[in-house]
VEXDO-30924 format. One record per residue (C-alpha): y, z, x; residue number from 1. Coordinates in Angstrom, 1 decimal. Example, Ala and Ser with C-alpha at 12.3 -4.5 7.8 and 13.67 -1.06 7.14 Angstrom:
BEGIN
<north:-4.5, up:7.8, east:12.3, seq:1>
<north:-1.1, up:7.1, east:13.7, seq:2>
***
This chain:
BEGIN
<north:-25.0, up:-52.1, east:112.3, seq:1>
<north:-26.2, up:-55.2, east:110.6, seq:2>
<north:-23.0, up:-55.9, east:108.7, seq:3>
<north:-19.5, up:-55.6, east:109.9, seq:4>
<north:-18.9, up:-52.4, east:107.9, seq:5>
<north:-20.2, up:-50.6, east:104.8, seq:6>
<north:-18.5, up:-51.5, east:101.5, seq:7>
<north:-15.2, up:-49.6, east:101.4, seq:8>
<north:-16.2, up:-48.0, east:104.7, seq:9>
<north:-14.8, up:-48.0, east:108.2, seq:10>
<north:-15.8, up:-48.8, east:111.7, seq:11>
<north:-14.4, up:-46.3, east:114.2, seq:12>
<north:-14.9, up:-46.2, east:118.0, seq:13>
<north:-14.6, up:-43.1, east:120.1, seq:14>
<north:-13.7, up:-44.0, east:123.7, seq:15>
<north:-14.5, up:-41.2, east:126.2, seq:16>
<north:-13.7, up:-41.8, east:129.9, seq:17>
<north:-16.5, up:-40.8, east:132.3, seq:18>
<north:-15.7, up:-38.1, east:134.8, seq:19>
<north:-12.0, up:-39.1, east:134.4, seq:20>
<north:-10.2, up:-37.3, east:137.2, seq:21>
<north:-12.8, up:-38.2, east:139.8, seq:22>
<north:-13.0, up:-41.8, east:138.5, seq:23>
<north:-9.2, up:-42.1, east:138.8, seq:24>
<north:-9.3, up:-40.8, east:142.4, seq:25>
<north:-12.0, up:-43.3, east:143.2, seq:26>
<north:-10.2, up:-46.2, east:141.6, seq:27>
<north:-7.1, up:-45.2, east:143.5, seq:28>
<north:-8.9, up:-45.1, east:146.8, seq:29>
<north:-11.7, up:-47.7, east:147.1, seq:30>
<north:-13.1, up:-46.0, east:150.2, seq:31>
<north:-14.4, up:-43.2, east:147.9, seq:32>
<north:-16.5, up:-45.6, east:145.8, seq:33>
<north:-20.2, up:-44.6, east:145.8, seq:34>
<north:-19.5, up:-41.2, east:147.4, seq:35>
<north:-19.8, up:-37.7, east:146.0, seq:36>
<north:-16.2, up:-36.9, east:144.9, seq:37>
<north:-15.0, up:-33.7, east:143.2, seq:38>
<north:-11.5, up:-32.7, east:141.9, seq:39>
<north:-10.9, up:-29.0, east:142.6, seq:40>
<north:-8.5, up:-26.4, east:143.7, seq:41>
<north:-7.4, up:-25.8, east:147.3, seq:42>
<north:-10.4, up:-26.4, east:149.5, seq:43>
<north:-9.2, up:-23.8, east:151.9, seq:44>
<north:-9.6, up:-21.2, east:149.2, seq:45>
<north:-13.1, up:-19.9, east:149.2, seq:46>
<north:-13.0, up:-19.3, east:145.5, seq:47>
<north:-11.6, up:-22.6, east:144.5, seq:48>
<north:-13.5, up:-24.2, east:141.6, seq:49>
<north:-14.7, up:-27.7, east:140.7, seq:50>
<north:-12.8, up:-29.2, east:137.8, seq:51>
<north:-14.8, up:-32.4, east:137.6, seq:52>
<north:-17.3, up:-34.3, east:139.7, seq:53>
<north:-18.2, up:-37.9, east:140.1, seq:54>
<north:-21.7, up:-38.9, east:139.1, seq:55>
<north:-22.7, up:-39.3, east:142.7, seq:56>
<north:-21.7, up:-35.6, east:143.2, seq:57>
<north:-23.5, up:-34.6, east:140.0, seq:58>
<north:-26.7, up:-36.0, east:141.5, seq:59>
<north:-26.6, up:-33.1, east:144.0, seq:60>
<north:-26.4, up:-30.6, east:141.1, seq:61>
<north:-22.6, up:-30.1, east:141.4, seq:62>
<north:-20.9, up:-29.4, east:138.1, seq:63>
<north:-17.6, up:-28.2, east:136.7, seq:64>
<north:-16.7, up:-24.5, east:137.2, seq:65>
<north:-19.0, up:-24.3, east:140.3, seq:66>
<north:-17.3, up:-22.6, east:143.2, seq:67>
<north:-16.4, up:-24.9, east:146.1, seq:68>
<north:-18.4, up:-22.9, east:148.6, seq:69>
<north:-21.5, up:-23.3, east:146.6, seq:70>
<north:-21.0, up:-27.0, east:146.0, seq:71>
<north:-20.6, up:-27.4, east:149.8, seq:72>
<north:-24.1, up:-26.0, east:150.3, seq:73>
<north:-25.5, up:-28.5, east:147.9, seq:74>
<north:-23.6, up:-31.4, east:149.3, seq:75>
<north:-21.9, up:-30.8, east:152.7, seq:76>
<north:-20.5, up:-34.3, east:152.8, seq:77>
<north:-18.8, up:-34.2, east:149.4, seq:78>
<north:-15.1, up:-35.2, east:149.3, seq:79>
<north:-12.6, up:-32.8, east:147.6, seq:80>
<north:-9.5, up:-34.1, east:146.0, seq:81>
<north:-6.7, up:-31.8, east:144.6, seq:82>
<north:-5.5, up:-32.7, east:141.1, seq:83>
<north:-2.9, up:-35.5, east:141.0, seq:84>
<north:-1.1, up:-34.7, east:137.8, seq:85>
<north:1.3, up:-37.6, east:137.8, seq:86>
<north:-1.5, up:-40.2, east:138.6, seq:87>
<north:-3.8, up:-39.0, east:135.8, seq:88>
<north:-1.0, up:-39.1, east:133.2, seq:89>
<north:0.1, up:-42.6, east:134.4, seq:90>
<north:-3.5, up:-43.9, east:134.1, seq:91>
<north:-4.0, up:-42.3, east:130.7, seq:92>
<north:-1.0, up:-44.1, east:129.4, seq:93>
<north:-2.3, up:-47.4, east:130.8, seq:94>
<north:-5.7, up:-46.8, east:129.1, seq:95>
<north:-4.1, up:-46.2, east:125.6, seq:96>
<north:-1.8, up:-49.2, east:126.0, seq:97>
<north:-4.9, up:-51.3, east:126.6, seq:98>
<north:-6.7, up:-49.8, east:123.6, seq:99>
<north:-3.6, up:-50.6, east:121.5, seq:100>
<north:-4.1, up:-54.3, east:122.3, seq:101>
<north:-7.5, up:-54.1, east:120.5, seq:102>
<north:-6.1, up:-52.5, east:117.3, seq:103>
<north:-2.9, up:-50.8, east:116.3, seq:104>
<north:-4.9, up:-47.9, east:114.8, seq:105>
<north:-5.4, up:-45.8, east:118.0, seq:106>
<north:-5.3, up:-42.0, east:118.1, seq:107>
<north:-5.0, up:-40.1, east:121.3, seq:108>
<north:-7.4, up:-37.1, east:121.2, seq:109>
<north:-6.8, up:-35.9, east:124.8, seq:110>
<north:-5.8, up:-37.3, east:128.2, seq:111>
<north:-9.2, up:-39.1, east:128.6, seq:112>
<north:-10.4, up:-39.8, east:125.1, seq:113>
<north:-9.3, up:-41.4, east:121.8, seq:114>
<north:-10.3, up:-43.1, east:118.6, seq:115>
<north:-9.8, up:-46.7, east:117.5, seq:116>
<north:-10.2, up:-47.9, east:113.9, seq:117>
<north:-11.5, up:-51.5, east:114.2, seq:118>
<north:-12.3, up:-52.0, east:110.5, seq:119>
<north:-9.9, up:-54.8, east:110.3, seq:120>
<north:-10.8, up:-56.4, east:113.6, seq:121>
<north:-13.6, up:-58.6, east:112.4, seq:122>
<north:-12.2, up:-61.7, east:114.1, seq:123>
<north:-12.8, up:-60.0, east:117.5, seq:124>
<north:-16.5, up:-59.9, east:117.0, seq:125>
<north:-19.3, up:-57.4, east:116.1, seq:126>
<north:-18.4, up:-53.8, east:116.7, seq:127>
<north:-20.9, up:-53.7, east:119.7, seq:128>
<north:-19.2, up:-56.7, east:121.1, seq:129>
<north:-15.8, up:-55.1, east:120.8, seq:130>
<north:-17.1, up:-51.9, east:122.5, seq:131>
<north:-18.6, up:-54.0, east:125.3, seq:132>
<north:-15.3, up:-55.8, east:125.7, seq:133>
<north:-13.4, up:-52.5, east:126.0, seq:134>
<north:-15.8, up:-51.2, east:128.6, seq:135>
<north:-15.4, up:-54.5, east:130.5, seq:136>
<north:-11.6, up:-54.4, east:130.2, seq:137>
<north:-11.3, up:-50.9, east:131.5, seq:138>
<north:-13.7, up:-51.5, east:134.4, seq:139>
<north:-12.1, up:-54.8, east:135.5, seq:140>
<north:-8.5, up:-53.9, east:135.0, seq:141>
<north:-8.5, up:-50.2, east:135.9, seq:142>
<north:-11.9, up:-49.7, east:137.6, seq:143>
<north:-12.7, up:-46.9, east:135.2, seq:144>
<north:-16.0, up:-46.3, east:133.3, seq:145>
<north:-16.2, up:-45.0, east:129.8, seq:146>
<north:-18.7, up:-44.3, east:127.1, seq:147>
<north:-18.1, up:-45.4, east:123.5, seq:148>
<north:-19.5, up:-44.2, east:120.2, seq:149>
<north:-19.5, up:-46.5, east:117.1, seq:150>
<north:-19.7, up:-44.9, east:113.7, seq:151>
<north:-18.2, up:-44.9, east:110.2, seq:152>
<north:-16.1, up:-41.8, east:110.9, seq:153>
<north:-14.5, up:-39.8, east:113.7, seq:154>
<north:-17.0, up:-37.0, east:113.9, seq:155>
<north:-20.0, up:-39.3, east:114.2, seq:156>
<north:-18.1, up:-41.6, east:116.6, seq:157>
<north:-17.3, up:-38.7, east:118.9, seq:158>
<north:-20.9, up:-37.4, east:118.7, seq:159>
<north:-22.2, up:-40.8, east:119.5, seq:160>
<north:-20.1, up:-41.2, east:122.6, seq:161>
<north:-21.6, up:-38.0, east:124.1, seq:162>
<north:-25.1, up:-39.4, east:123.8, seq:163>
<north:-25.2, up:-41.7, east:126.7, seq:164>
<north:-23.1, up:-41.3, east:129.9, seq:165>
<north:-21.9, up:-43.0, east:132.0, seq:166>
<north:-21.1, up:-46.4, east:130.5, seq:167>
<north:-23.0, up:-45.8, east:127.3, seq:168>
<north:-22.5, up:-47.5, east:123.9, seq:169>
<north:-24.2, up:-45.7, east:121.0, seq:170>
<north:-24.2, up:-46.5, east:117.3, seq:171>
<north:-24.6, up:-43.6, east:115.0, seq:172>
<north:-24.9, up:-44.4, east:111.3, seq:173>
<north:-24.7, up:-41.8, east:108.5, seq:174>
<north:-28.4, up:-42.5, east:107.7, seq:175>
<north:-29.3, up:-41.5, east:111.2, seq:176>
<north:-28.0, up:-38.0, east:110.8, seq:177>
<north:-31.2, up:-36.3, east:109.5, seq:178>
<north:-33.2, up:-37.7, east:112.4, seq:179>
<north:-30.8, up:-37.5, east:115.3, seq:180>
<north:-28.4, up:-34.5, east:114.5, seq:181>
<north:-30.3, up:-32.2, east:112.2, seq:182>
<north:-32.9, up:-31.0, east:114.8, seq:183>
<north:-30.3, up:-29.9, east:117.2, seq:184>
<north:-29.0, up:-26.3, east:117.6, seq:185>
<north:-25.9, up:-25.8, east:115.5, seq:186>
<north:-24.1, up:-24.7, east:118.7, seq:187>
<north:-24.4, up:-28.2, east:120.1, seq:188>
<north:-22.4, up:-29.6, east:117.2, seq:189>
<north:-18.8, up:-30.8, east:118.0, seq:190>
<north:-16.4, up:-28.3, east:116.5, seq:191>
<north:-18.8, up:-25.3, east:116.6, seq:192>
<north:-17.6, up:-22.8, east:119.2, seq:193>
<north:-19.4, up:-19.7, east:120.4, seq:194>
<north:-17.8, up:-17.3, east:117.8, seq:195>
<north:-18.6, up:-19.7, east:115.0, seq:196>
<north:-22.1, up:-20.1, east:116.3, seq:197>
<north:-22.6, up:-16.4, east:116.2, seq:198>
<north:-21.3, up:-16.1, east:112.7, seq:199>
<north:-23.6, up:-18.9, east:111.5, seq:200>
<north:-26.6, up:-17.2, east:113.2, seq:201>
<north:-25.7, up:-14.0, east:111.3, seq:202>
<north:-26.5, up:-15.8, east:108.0, seq:203>
<north:-29.6, up:-17.5, east:109.3, seq:204>
<north:-28.1, up:-20.9, east:110.3, seq:205>
<north:-29.6, up:-22.0, east:113.6, seq:206>
<north:-29.8, up:-25.8, east:113.4, seq:207>
<north:-27.5, up:-28.5, east:112.2, seq:208>
<north:-29.9, up:-29.1, east:109.4, seq:209>
<north:-29.6, up:-25.5, east:108.3, seq:210>
<north:-25.8, up:-25.9, east:108.2, seq:211>
<north:-26.1, up:-29.2, east:106.3, seq:212>
<north:-28.3, up:-27.6, east:103.6, seq:213>
<north:-26.5, up:-24.3, east:103.5, seq:214>
<north:-24.9, up:-22.8, east:100.4, seq:215>
<north:-21.3, up:-24.0, east:100.1, seq:216>
<north:-20.0, up:-20.8, east:98.7, seq:217>
<north:-21.6, up:-18.7, east:101.5, seq:218>
<north:-20.2, up:-21.0, east:104.2, seq:219>
<north:-16.7, up:-20.9, east:102.6, seq:220>
<north:-16.9, up:-17.1, east:102.4, seq:221>
<north:-17.9, up:-16.9, east:106.1, seq:222>
<north:-15.6, up:-19.5, east:107.7, seq:223>
<north:-13.1, up:-20.5, east:105.1, seq:224>
<north:-12.0, up:-24.1, east:104.7, seq:225>
<north:-13.2, up:-24.9, east:108.2, seq:226>
<north:-16.7, up:-23.9, east:107.2, seq:227>
<north:-16.7, up:-26.5, east:104.4, seq:228>
<north:-15.5, up:-29.2, east:106.9, seq:229>
<north:-18.3, up:-28.3, east:109.3, seq:230>
<north:-20.8, up:-28.4, east:106.5, seq:231>
<north:-19.6, up:-31.9, east:105.5, seq:232>
<north:-19.8, up:-33.1, east:109.1, seq:233>
<north:-23.3, up:-31.8, east:109.4, seq:234>
<north:-24.1, up:-34.2, east:106.6, seq:235>
<north:-22.3, up:-37.0, east:108.3, seq:236>
<north:-19.2, up:-36.7, east:106.1, seq:237>
<north:-15.7, up:-36.9, east:107.7, seq:238>
<north:-12.7, up:-38.4, east:105.8, seq:239>
<north:-10.1, up:-37.9, east:108.6, seq:240>
<north:-8.1, up:-41.0, east:109.3, seq:241>
<north:-7.4, up:-42.3, east:112.8, seq:242>
<north:-3.8, up:-41.2, east:113.2, seq:243>
<north:-1.7, up:-43.7, east:115.3, seq:244>
<north:1.3, up:-41.4, east:115.2, seq:245>
<north:-0.1, up:-39.7, east:118.2, seq:246>
<north:0.6, up:-42.9, east:120.1, seq:247>
<north:4.3, up:-42.5, east:119.4, seq:248>
<north:6.4, up:-42.0, east:122.5, seq:249>
<north:8.3, up:-38.8, east:121.8, seq:250>
<north:11.3, up:-38.7, east:124.1, seq:251>
<north:12.6, up:-35.2, east:123.6, seq:252>
<north:12.3, up:-32.2, east:121.4, seq:253>
<north:15.1, up:-29.6, east:121.4, seq:254>
<north:17.2, up:-27.1, east:119.5, seq:255>
<north:20.7, up:-25.7, east:120.0, seq:256>
<north:22.9, up:-23.1, east:118.4, seq:257>
<north:26.7, up:-22.7, east:118.2, seq:258>
<north:28.2, up:-19.2, east:118.3, seq:259>
<north:30.8, up:-18.3, east:115.8, seq:260>
<north:32.9, up:-16.8, east:118.6, seq:261>
<north:32.8, up:-17.3, east:122.4, seq:262>
<north:30.0, up:-15.2, east:123.9, seq:263>
<north:29.7, up:-13.6, east:127.3, seq:264>
<north:27.3, up:-10.8, east:126.5, seq:265>
<north:24.1, up:-11.5, east:128.4, seq:266>
<north:21.7, up:-9.8, east:126.0, seq:267>
<north:23.0, up:-11.9, east:123.1, seq:268>
<north:22.7, up:-15.1, east:125.1, seq:269>
<north:19.2, up:-14.2, east:126.2, seq:270>
<north:18.2, up:-13.4, east:122.6, seq:271>
<north:19.4, up:-16.8, east:121.5, seq:272>
<north:17.6, up:-18.6, east:124.3, seq:273>
<north:14.4, up:-16.8, east:123.3, seq:274>
<north:14.8, up:-17.9, east:119.7, seq:275>
<north:15.5, up:-21.5, east:120.7, seq:276>
<north:12.5, up:-21.5, east:123.1, seq:277>
<north:10.2, up:-20.3, east:120.4, seq:278>
<north:11.4, up:-22.9, east:117.9, seq:279>
<north:10.9, up:-25.7, east:120.5, seq:280>
<north:7.5, up:-24.4, east:121.4, seq:281>
<north:6.4, up:-24.3, east:117.7, seq:282>
<north:7.5, up:-27.9, east:117.3, seq:283>
<north:5.6, up:-29.0, east:120.4, seq:284>
<north:2.5, up:-27.3, east:119.0, seq:285>
<north:2.9, up:-29.0, east:115.6, seq:286>
<north:3.2, up:-32.4, east:117.2, seq:287>
<north:0.4, up:-31.8, east:119.7, seq:288>
<north:2.6, up:-32.3, east:122.7, seq:289>
<north:3.2, up:-30.7, east:126.1, seq:290>
<north:6.3, up:-31.0, east:128.2, seq:291>
<north:7.0, up:-31.7, east:131.9, seq:292>
<north:10.8, up:-31.3, east:132.0, seq:293>
<north:13.1, up:-28.6, east:130.6, seq:294>
<north:16.9, up:-29.0, east:130.1, seq:295>
<north:19.4, up:-26.4, east:129.0, seq:296>
<north:22.8, up:-27.2, east:127.5, seq:297>
<north:25.8, up:-25.0, east:128.1, seq:298>
<north:29.1, up:-25.6, east:126.3, seq:299>
<north:32.0, up:-23.4, east:127.4, seq:300>
<north:35.2, up:-22.1, east:125.7, seq:301>
<north:37.2, up:-25.2, east:126.8, seq:302>
<north:34.5, up:-27.4, east:125.3, seq:303>
<north:33.3, up:-28.6, east:128.7, seq:304>
<north:29.5, up:-29.2, east:128.3, seq:305>
<north:26.9, up:-29.3, east:131.1, seq:306>
<north:23.2, up:-30.1, east:131.1, seq:307>
<north:20.9, up:-28.7, east:133.7, seq:308>
<north:17.3, up:-29.9, east:134.1, seq:309>
<north:14.2, up:-28.7, east:135.9, seq:310>
<north:11.0, up:-30.6, east:136.6, seq:311>
<north:8.2, up:-28.1, east:135.8, seq:312>
<north:5.4, up:-27.3, east:138.2, seq:313>
<north:2.9, up:-27.6, east:135.4, seq:314>
<north:3.4, up:-28.8, east:131.8, seq:315>
<north:4.3, up:-26.1, east:129.2, seq:316>
<north:4.1, up:-25.6, east:125.4, seq:317>
<north:4.3, up:-21.9, east:124.8, seq:318>
<north:7.6, up:-20.5, east:123.7, seq:319>
<north:7.3, up:-17.6, east:126.2, seq:320>
<north:6.9, up:-20.0, east:129.1, seq:321>
<north:9.8, up:-22.2, east:127.9, seq:322>
<north:12.0, up:-19.0, east:127.6, seq:323>
<north:11.2, up:-18.0, east:131.1, seq:324>
<north:12.1, up:-21.4, east:132.6, seq:325>
<north:15.3, up:-21.6, east:130.4, seq:326>
<north:16.4, up:-18.2, east:131.6, seq:327>
<north:15.9, up:-19.2, east:135.2, seq:328>
<north:18.1, up:-22.3, east:134.8, seq:329>
<north:20.7, up:-20.3, east:132.9, seq:330>
<north:21.1, up:-17.6, east:135.5, seq:331>
<north:21.3, up:-20.2, east:138.2, seq:332>
<north:24.0, up:-22.3, east:136.6, seq:333>
<north:26.1, up:-20.0, east:134.4, seq:334>
<north:29.3, up:-19.0, east:136.1, seq:335>
<north:30.2, up:-16.2, east:133.7, seq:336>
<north:32.6, up:-18.2, east:131.5, seq:337>
<north:32.4, up:-17.6, east:127.7, seq:338>
<north:29.9, up:-19.8, east:126.0, seq:339>
<north:30.3, up:-21.5, east:122.6, seq:340>
<north:27.0, up:-23.4, east:122.4, seq:341>
<north:23.6, up:-23.2, east:124.2, seq:342>
<north:20.6, up:-25.5, east:123.8, seq:343>
<north:17.0, up:-25.9, east:125.0, seq:344>
<north:15.4, up:-29.4, east:125.3, seq:345>
<north:11.9, up:-30.5, east:126.5, seq:346>
<north:11.3, up:-34.0, east:127.7, seq:347>
<north:8.6, up:-36.2, east:129.4, seq:348>
<north:6.3, up:-35.3, east:126.6, seq:349>
<north:2.6, up:-36.1, east:126.5, seq:350>
<north:-0.2, up:-35.5, east:123.9, seq:351>
<north:-2.5, up:-32.6, east:124.5, seq:352>
<north:-5.8, up:-31.9, east:122.8, seq:353>
<north:-5.1, up:-29.5, east:119.8, seq:354>
<north:-8.8, up:-29.0, east:118.8, seq:355>
<north:-10.3, up:-27.1, east:121.7, seq:356>
<north:-9.4, up:-25.8, east:125.1, seq:357>
<north:-10.8, up:-27.9, east:127.9, seq:358>
<north:-10.8, up:-27.6, east:131.6, seq:359>
<north:-8.5, up:-30.5, east:132.0, seq:360>
<north:-5.2, up:-31.5, east:133.5, seq:361>
<north:-3.1, up:-29.3, east:131.3, seq:362>
<north:-5.2, up:-26.1, east:131.7, seq:363>
<north:-6.0, up:-26.4, east:135.3, seq:364>
<north:-3.4, up:-24.1, east:136.7, seq:365>
<north:-4.2, up:-21.3, east:134.2, seq:366>
<north:-7.9, up:-21.8, east:134.7, seq:367>
<north:-7.6, up:-21.6, east:138.5, seq:368>
<north:-6.1, up:-18.1, east:138.1, seq:369>
<north:-9.4, up:-17.2, east:136.4, seq:370>
<north:-11.6, up:-18.3, east:139.3, seq:371>
<north:-13.1, up:-14.8, east:139.7, seq:372>
<north:-14.3, up:-15.2, east:136.0, seq:373>
<north:-15.9, up:-18.5, east:136.8, seq:374>
<north:-17.7, up:-17.0, east:139.8, seq:375>
<north:-19.0, up:-14.1, east:137.7, seq:376>
<north:-20.0, up:-16.6, east:135.0, seq:377>
<north:-22.0, up:-18.6, east:137.6, seq:378>
<north:-23.8, up:-15.6, east:138.9, seq:379>
<north:-24.9, up:-14.7, east:135.4, seq:380>
<north:-26.0, up:-18.3, east:134.8, seq:381>
<north:-27.9, up:-18.3, east:138.1, seq:382>
<north:-29.8, up:-15.2, east:137.3, seq:383>
<north:-30.5, up:-15.7, east:133.6, seq:384>
<north:-30.1, up:-19.5, east:133.1, seq:385>
<north:-27.2, up:-21.7, east:132.3, seq:386>
<north:-27.3, up:-21.1, east:128.6, seq:387>
<north:-26.9, up:-17.3, east:128.9, seq:388>
<north:-23.1, up:-17.4, east:128.6, seq:389>
<north:-20.3, up:-19.9, east:128.9, seq:390>
<north:-16.8, up:-20.9, east:128.4, seq:391>
<north:-17.5, up:-23.1, east:125.4, seq:392>
<north:-20.2, up:-24.1, east:123.0, seq:393>
<north:-23.4, up:-22.7, east:124.5, seq:394>
<north:-26.5, up:-20.9, east:123.1, seq:395>
<north:-26.8, up:-17.4, east:124.4, seq:396>
<north:-30.0, up:-15.6, east:125.5, seq:397>
<north:-30.6, up:-11.9, east:125.1, seq:398>
<north:-30.4, up:-10.2, east:128.4, seq:399>
<north:-30.4, up:-6.6, east:129.7, seq:400>
<north:-26.9, up:-5.2, east:129.6, seq:401>
<north:-27.4, up:-3.2, east:132.8, seq:402>
<north:-28.3, up:-6.3, east:134.7, seq:403>
<north:-25.0, up:-7.9, east:133.6, seq:404>
<north:-23.1, up:-4.8, east:134.7, seq:405>
<north:-24.7, up:-4.9, east:138.1, seq:406>
<north:-23.6, up:-8.5, east:138.6, seq:407>
<north:-20.1, up:-7.7, east:137.4, seq:408>
<north:-19.8, up:-4.8, east:139.8, seq:409>
<north:-21.0, up:-7.1, east:142.7, seq:410>
<north:-18.0, up:-9.4, east:142.1, seq:411>
<north:-15.4, up:-6.7, east:142.2, seq:412>
***
């Protein structure tokens, strides 16, 4: 990047923390430094799975979704840490506060990654110098490594940050796209999931170059407006702004309803709680937030009002989950007196990645319930190769259906 920025262009950084959960554990306990550390489910459970691994552990071939028992075979001396939710969220907030000291234009993409628009930060130095200063700041002040992509837009910046880990700094210009991105399989492109990859294959699109040069009408017919966006990105075009609103500290989101008459009928109360829960869940989704604490409000016939709160075991966003927790609180604290108003409020809100499901802090509990699926997945990968099937964006190989069935039966 010979000049500060293209005319009328932008300079955007994508900061991606390296092996975040494991790195936080190591930073929190210096005795772990330089050792193979993994964050995983209960080590006593044979089918616990690896959520993330330090780079020292990865050197032994340990990776996410690997069963703990298998990881132990590869590295008997590895250290297993259970997820520390509060610590990860606390450190994430610290990271973004520090990024905000570089530029006010910071967007939280997930717990461990975000964008910074530094177009107006010329006084801080060259973009590479700024990236180096961010890496140095996070290492010195939080003892956490990160990789940074530098580009004229968000898509290219995120793509660049994936190119060198750990502690990489990569510049990706639009003019580099034909040489660096186009030769890659379309499934390797950020934003292309397995189903989208299959659809693109069905019309003869196998590389990013194929997508970049594809017929716009055909792509729109196949994938709708998202297809046009992907085609633009394949050409290095992405007009999305860095959205600082995701840095806002939302305190609470809630809804309440007042009955026209005092109510004691449980089905009616439950129905209203369900409606309120769904409305709150919808608002959380729209704002890209997830909640740690739920509060219900009960106002009785004599206008006495009480609030009862519950610290949730794991963060929630879905209306059905909110409804279940609200009902538990209501049944525990309602004394049978007629109600005039009820309300549902969520607090201790944090941003959650809206683009794709990742095996991260917010999905760990649900993913842990699917550990048999991970074990089956790994058996398939061991027999036919890691690219045969996966949880995310991976290229599939054709394999014999009977072989898959045999493996599936063996895990029952």
